[in-house]
ZADO-181789 format. One record per residue (C-alpha): x, y negated, z. Coordinates in steps of 0.05 Angstrom, whole numbers, padded with zeros to 5 digits, always signed. Layout:
N
XYZ
...
END
This chain:
280
+01524-01003+02347
+01502-01068+02353
+01574-01105+02334
+01574-01053+02277
+01510-01083+02243
+01528-01158+02260
+01593-01142+02226
+01619-01165+02153
+01640-01092+02139
+01563-01070+02139
+01542-01122+02100
+01588-01113+02041
+01571-01030+02047
+01500-01048+02044
+01515-01098+01982
+01550-01045+01944
+01498-00989+01960
+01454-01033+01929
+01486-01051+01866
+01498-00976+01860
+01428-00954+01861
+01417-01010+01815
+01466-00979+01771
+01442-00910+01783
+01367-00919+01756
+01398-00970+01693
+01440-00917+01668
+01390-00856+01681
+01384-00802+01615
+01437-00835+01579
+01477-00781+01544
+01545-00819+01541
+01612-00799+01565
+01622-00880+01577
+01566-00887+01626
+01584-00825+01665
+01656-00835+01670
+01645-00912+01699
+01584-00881+01749
+01635-00837+01775
+01683-00891+01785
+01637-00932+01827
+01617-00871+01864
+01685-00857+01889
+01692-00933+01904
+01625-00925+01945
+01659-00864+01985
+01719-00909+02009
+01676-00970+02027
+01630-00917+02070
+01688-00894+02103
+01720-00963+02126
+01650-00983+02150
+01628-00928+02193
+01683-00941+02247
+01706-01002+02256
+01761-00985+02300
+01791-00941+02240
+01851-00961+02206
+01808-00967+02135
+01795-01021+02095
+01803-01091+02127
+01748-01150+02107
+01788-01175+02049
+01803-01103+02016
+01726-01093+02025
+01714-01154+01992
+01757-01138+01931
+01731-01074+01919
+01659-01100+01920
+01682-01148+01859
+01718-01094+01824
+01646-01051+01828
+01613-01113+01807
+01659-01125+01746
+01655-01056+01732
+01580-01055+01740
+01586-01114+01684
+01627-01080+01635
+01587-01016+01638
+01521-01052+01610
+01557-01090+01556
+01577-01016+01542
+01508-00993+01541
+01485-01049+01492
+01540-01029+01447
+01511-00960+01452
+01445-00975+01438
+01459-01018+01381
+01498-00961+01348
+01443-00913+01368
+01394-00962+01331
+01437-00966+01266
+01443-00894+01266
+01367-00885+01269
+01361-00935+01216
+01403-00903+01170
+01384-00831+01180
+01309-00857+01157
+01346-00881+01091
+01384-00814+01083
+01340-00786+01029
+01344-00848+00991
+01423-00846+00989
+01418-00768+00977
+01377-00780+00916
+01412-00840+00896
+01488-00841+00906
+01507-00895+00870
+01459-00941+00920
+01501-00980+00965
+01451-01010+01023
+01442-01047+01081
+01398-01022+01132
+01365-01087+01167
+01306-01101+01219
+01249-01153+01214
+01259-01209+01261
+01199-01253+01249
+01143-01270+01197
+01127-01330+01172
+01056-01346+01201
+01045-01394+01145
+01057-01344+01089
+00996-01311+01065
+01039-01253+01025
+01075-01233+01091
+01148-01249+01077
+01194-01240+01140
+01263-01258+01163
+01313-01198+01177
+01377-01192+01218
+01430-01187+01165
+01453-01240+01123
+01512-01251+01070
+01567-01232+01116
+01530-01161+01102
+01546-01172+01025
+01468-01183+01024
+01449-01234+00963
+01394-01272+00938
+01356-01230+00892
+01378-01160+00925
+01308-01108+00923
+01288-01088+00992
+01263-01023+01005
+01227-00988+01066
+01227-00918+01080
+01166-00898+01026
+01178-00950+00976
+01194-01021+00946
+01178-01072+00994
+01200-01139+00963
+01266-01175+00944
+01321-01225+00979
+01294-01303+00967
+01342-01331+01009
+01403-01309+01052
+01451-01348+01103
+01510-01313+01137
+01474-01273+01187
+01399-01275+01163
+01361-01267+01107
+01287-01284+01079
+01249-01219+01043
+01191-01246+00992
+01141-01187+00980
+01109-01151+00931
+01045-01179+00954
+01069-01248+00921
+01053-01278+00860
+01122-01298+00856
+01143-01220+00853
+01142-01210+00776
+01175-01139+00770
+01174-01096+00709
+01134-01036+00722
+01115-00969+00702
+01053-00915+00706
+01096-00853+00708
+01047-00809+00682
+01021-00858+00626
+01079-00893+00613
+01040-00957+00609
+01080-01018+00619
+01064-01082+00662
+01085-01130+00717
+01078-01124+00789
+01050-01193+00818
+01010-01201+00877
+00954-01245+00893
+00922-01288+00955
+00857-01242+00940
+00887-01177+00956
+00951-01186+00999
+00908-01190+01062
+00890-01113+01048
+00956-01096+01032
+00950-01095+00963
+00987-01118+00898
+00974-01113+00826
+01001-01080+00759
+00988-01132+00715
+00986-01148+00642
+00955-01080+00621
+00946-01074+00546
+00867-01065+00523
+00882-00991+00502
+00921-00979+00575
+00912-00909+00603
+00925-00926+00669
+00880-00885+00722
+00865-00881+00795
+00920-00841+00831
+00972-00851+00783
+01041-00868+00813
+01073-00939+00794
+01154-00944+00791
+01202-00994+00775
+01231-00993+00699
+01297-01026+00714
+01304-01057+00649
+01315-01124+00678
+01384-01101+00717
+01353-01136+00779
+01320-01072+00805
+01349-00998+00797
+01298-00949+00756
+01243-00917+00794
+01229-00948+00856
+01168-00927+00884
+01121-00978+00893
+01057-00953+00906
+01000-00916+00876
+00936-00943+00833
+00866-00952+00868
+00824-00985+00824
+00826-01017+00749
+00804-01087+00740
+00794-01138+00694
+00832-01212+00701
+00781-01262+00667
+00832-01319+00675
+00888-01288+00634
+00835-01246+00592
+00878-01172+00611
+00868-01112+00647
+00906-01099+00717
+00903-01039+00765
+00900-01057+00836
+00961-01014+00865
+00965-00988+00942
+01042-00990+00962
+01066-00932+01002
+01085-00982+01058
+01041-01030+01097
+01088-01085+01083
+01046-01133+01137
+01079-01088+01190
+01142-01058+01164
+01197-01066+01212
+01249-01027+01186
+01284-01043+01120
+01342-01030+01071
+01374-01077+01026
+01399-01045+00959
+01466-01088+00948
+01497-01051+00894
+01471-00996+00838
+01497-00979+00771
+01464-01013+00717
+01457-01079+00763
+01451-01146+00726
+01477-01105+00656
+01413-01139+00626
+01425-01213+00655
+01493-01201+00627
+01479-01191+00561
+01429-01245+00552
+01483-01295+00569
END
């Protein structure tokens, strides 16, 4: 018995057993045929190693064969981890697509790319952020960015693999908007005064406007930059801007832009760029 414990075979056996225990924990609760088949392969390998290690006098596997089997199991474990990473990526992508299923269902002309916020610009008081998709996914500067419940902003910069999103909390937004109840039109523009509260402004209202609390604000679509009727938010209050002597409505977006993670970039829609083309 002492000779068995001191032999190289038992050390190999224990090493393989440890790898398989760890692999078993790693693959727990994963419903995937690739995972199941890989585990079965490894379990079969264990039975062969175990049989050889039980009796050093058997005609079982030699030390070199055990070492080869161990290396094969180690490689299979590496490949399994890589497949699991791919599986989780696909699963996450499907979950993000499902979030925007209703958007696609209502607007069949939309082409969009789901994306996730990678990081936020801590120096930007208007909560811009960077997403994990870029020009290699057909994303371009100026593309509208949606959350599950409403407009978030637009792509202000893009490289091959990432893009920066400027939000509707920013004064640079400048989005044509309309009150769906009263048909009053104005401009969505953010303000440092309201951004920290996740609020934006429906500005440049006429003095005789009829906008009231609870009204829903959407995009007009007249510029060709944003599709028509993208929901922006709900009127929370009415104010007067003494600086430019005009009325505005304080709008609460239907998304918390300060914390949003999953978004969809609208890369194409019917009527995109029509007004811009006609003015050239």
